[in-house]
N, C-alpha and C positions, 0 to 999 in steps of 0.2 A: 603651441609647439610647431616649429618650422619643420616640414617634411622635405627632405632634399634627396634628389637622385644624382649620383655620380655615374657618368657613362665614360668608360675608357675603351675606345675603339681604335684598333691599329691595323695596318696592312703594309706589306712590302709591295710598293708600286714603282720602284726604280731606285737605283743607287749608283754611286761613283766608284770606279775601280773595282768592278766585281761586286761582291756582297758586303762592302765595307761600311759605307756611310750614306745617309740621305743628304744630298747637297742642300745648302741653305736656301736657294731659290724655291725649292719644293716645300720647305717648311713655311716660307713666306706666303706661298700660294694657299696653303691650308689655313694659315692665320687670317689672311685677308678674306678668304671664303667664309670662315666661321664668324668673323666680325661683321661682314656685310650682310650675309644671308641669315644670321641667327641672332647674334648679340644685339645688333641695332634694331631688330624687329621684335625683340623680347621673347624669342623662342628659347634661348638659353640665358642663364644669368651670368656665367663666366666660363672661361676656357683656358687651356694651356696646351701648347703644341711643342713636342720635342721628338728626338729620335734615339733609338738604340740600335747601333749598327745600321742595317739596311731597312729598318722598320720605322715607318712614320706613325707617331703616337699622338692621339688626341685625348684630352681629359675635359669633359664638359659637365657643368652643374646646371640643373633645371628642376622643374616640379612636375614633369610629365610621366614619371614612372619608368620602369624598365620595359624594354622591347617596344618603345614608342616609334611608330613608323616615321614620323617627321624627323626625329633625332637620328635614326639610322640612315634615312635618306640623305640627311645633311652630311653625315660622315662619308657616305658612299659618293656623293657628288664631289666632295672635296678630294677624295682619293682619285676619282676620274680626272679631275683637273690636274692634279699632280702627275698622274700617269701620262697624260697628254704631253706635259712638259718633258717627261722622261723619254717618251717615244720620239718627240721632235728632236731631241738632242742626243738620241741613240745611247741613252744611259742603260746600264745593265738591268735586266729583269723588269723592264717597264711593264707595269700592270700585272705583275706576276700573281698577286693574291686575288685579283678580281676575276673570279671563275665564271661569273654570269655575264651575259650580254647587256642586261639591264637590271635595274633595281626591282625587287619583287616584294617589297613590304617589310623586309627584315634582312640585315646583313648576315645573320647566322646561316651557315651552310653555303654562303656565297663567297667565302674566302677570308674576309677580315676576321680578326679575333676580337672578342667582346667580353668585358667584365662590367657589370652594372650593379650598383648597390642603392637601395632605397632605405633611408633611415631618418629617424626623428632626431634633430639636432639637440645636443646637450648644451650646458653652459659653455663648454669648450670641447671642440672635436678635432683632435689630431688625427690625420689620415695619411697613411703611407701608400703611395702608388709604386708598385714593383713592376718592372718590365724586363723581359728577357730577350736575348737573341741567340739563335743557333741551338735551341732546345725545345722541349715539349712541356705540356701542362703538368705532367707527373713530376717535373723538376721541383714543384712546390710541395710535394707530399711530405718529405722529411722536415724541411724548415717549418711548415705550417703545423705539423704534429708537435714539434718541439716547442713552438710558441704557445700553443693552446693546451698541451697535455703533458709536457715534461717538466716537473718541478726542478730538475737540475738546470734547466734553461730559464724557466719562468718562476721566480721565487714567490710571486703573488698567488700561485696555486696553493701554497701552504700558509702564506702570511696575510693575504687580503681576504677578509670575511665575505666580500662581494664576489669572489672568484672561486672559493673553495668547493662549491658544488660542482664545478667543472663545466665542460662545453659539449655541445652536440655537433658531430661532424656529418655532413651530407657527402656521400661518396658515390661517384659515377662509375659504372662499367662502360668504358668509352666505345666498346665494340658491340655490345648487346643492347646499348641504350636503356639501361636500367639504373636505378639508384636505391640507396639504402641510407637510413639515419642510424648513427651509432653514438651512444653516450659514453663520455669519459668522466671519471675513471672506471666506471663499472665494466665497460666493454672495450677497454684499452687493447687487450690481446687480440680480440676479433678485428678491431680497427687496424692494428699493425699487420695482421695476416693479409688483409686486403691491400692496403696502401703500400706495403712492402713489395707487392707484385706490381712494380711500376710499368710493366709492359701492358697492363690492362686497366688498372684502377687509378682514379684521380680524385683528390678532394675538390669538391665544388664550392661548398659554403661551410662556414662555422658559425654557430649560434651560442650565445650565452644561455645556459640552462636556467629555468625558472619561469615565473609568470611574466605576462606582458606580450605585446604584439611582436611579430618578426621584425618590424621596423625599429623596435627598441632593443632587440636582442642580437641583431645581425652584427657579426664581428669581422668576417672575412668573406670575400668573393673572388674566385679564381676563374680565369678564362679556360674553358675545356674544349674549345673547337679544335678538331683534328683536321688539318689541311689536306693530308693525303687521303683521308676517308671521304672528304667532300669532293675531292678532285678525281678519286679513283686511281691516282698515280702520284709519284713523288714530284712535287713542283716547288718544294721549299719546306722548311721546318715550321712548326706551329708558332714559336716565339710568343709565349703567353704573357698576359698581364694579370695583376692581382691588386685588390684593394683591401687594406687592413686598417681597422680602427684601433686606437690606443687609448689608454688611461681610463680612470674612473669606472671600474667594473670590468675593464678589458686589460690585457697585458700592457704594461708600461711601454713607451716607445723604445726604451733601452732593451727591454725583454724581446720586443719584436725584432729589433736589429740583431740581437744575440743569436737568433735562429739561423743566421747566415754566416756563421763563423767557422764552418767545418769543411768547406771545399768538397762537398759530397759529389759523388759520381752521377752524371745525368747522361741521357741519350741525346744525340744531335750532332753537333760539330760538323765536320766535312760531309756534305751531301746528306746530312741527317742520318748517317749510317755508322756513326762512331760514338763511343762513350768517353767522357772526359770530365774534369772538374768544373763545377759552376764557379765562375770567377766574379766576385762582387767588385764593381768598379764605379768610379764617378762617370758622369755623362760624357765628359771629354775623352775618357779612355774606353768608351764603348765603341771601339772601332776594330773589330776582330779581323786580323790579317794572318795569324799563324794557323795554317791548315784551316782557314776560315773560322778561326776560334782563338782560344778555347771558348766554350759557351759563356756568355756574359749576363749579368743581372745588374740593373741600376735601381736605386730607391730614391723617390722624391717625396719629401715630407711637406705636407700642407696643413694649415689650420683652415677649417671650413666654418664659416659663419654667415648666416642668412644667405646661403647658397653662393657665397663668394669664396674664391680660392685665395688664401694669403700664403705667399711663398712662391716657389718652393725652396727647400733646403736640400742640397745634394748630399744625401745621408751617407753614402759610401765614400765620400771624399775624406772622411775622418781617418787620420793616420792610424787609429787603433785597428783598422782592417788591413794594415800592411803585412802582418805576419800570415794571415789567412791567404792573402794574394800570393805571397812567396810560396806557401805550401801548395796552393793550387798550381802554380807554374812548375813546381817540382813534380807533382802528380802528372801534369801534362807531358813533361819529358818522359816519364816512365811509361805512360800509356802509348805515346807515339812510337816507342821502341818496339811495340808489339806489331806494328804495321797492319797487314790485312787479317791478322789473327784475332779471334775472340780472346779476352773480353774487351779489347779496344774496339774492334768491329762488333756491332750489335748482332744478336742472334739471327738465324735464318728466318724465323717467324716475323721478326721486326723488319726484315728486308723485303717484305711482301710487295711494297710499292716501288722498289728500286729495280735494278736490272737482274736481280736474282731469278725471277720467274723466267726470263728469256734464257738465262744460262741453263736452268734446269730443263727447259724445253729443248734446247740444242742438244743436251746430253741424253734426252729421253730415248730409251731402248738400249742404251749402252751399259746400263747396270745389270749385272748378272747375279743370279742366286749363288750364295756361298755354299759350297758343298763341304760339309764337315767330314 
């Protein structure tokens, strides 16, 4: 049985016209880097490079497992080369997500976002790579729940004998750095109580319940790096990625895609400080310009075989997502009418890493006790 690792590592290292798009020369720099430094040397088996808005995305397959120093250093060095191009040409946000002066063994906590999955290949392995711009890891909470725990979304939960036992969700508390495992359907309400609190909890992984190794049961992996927590200030939104496996004991690809048909509200958008609809778009439309948004998500479908990537298919280019896009844009209009007021602007607690602390410090001492 072939054991494969997919590493999806991304970073915002420079963009064109503000926060809009990674220019093609920077994508070429990363492609050439991965080909010369890794593919030709046998470090990786295959790769794909693309962008979502101002984020440079890499997908690599190999047999080195998760958190491998050589793989992470490979991505880091590529981001450095792309950032150097951005700095030389005075592009916007050059090197923005590279928080460290030098690579220190792992990109986690150094700025880039990471999702890595190690699995044993089946006879056929459809894999969907999701990538977001202008939002946070918790944006995946609702759709991942619907895909793996909601029979109204995923018919296989009631019709497929290999899925009826349910799935196990690994949930992270992103600020206390703790985690918990919850089983569905038995602990569905407890799961929803946590992941519905999107300001604090995020789904990290999903496993098929039952016997077998994790590499046989792993179904989804979500990037949960929080850029503002790593930097100690607001430098950009997290813009997470996710890897989801489909078919043959997992939700069908169509059921996976169905999880993104609701234009649900997420945090991010302008300055990471506003809430708005998550807009599913094709890669060519992942160029957020309206109020630096609305938040975008793209989906690339691959077949993985013998550690090779076949594809991708631009999954959201399907016209069946036109109505949810229309709905999302109508929601965007409504939210923008709220201006600087909640619920369009995120809560004070979520503004911790923006200018709100400075505003409160300036007003310190001017609040007086209310005398009834």
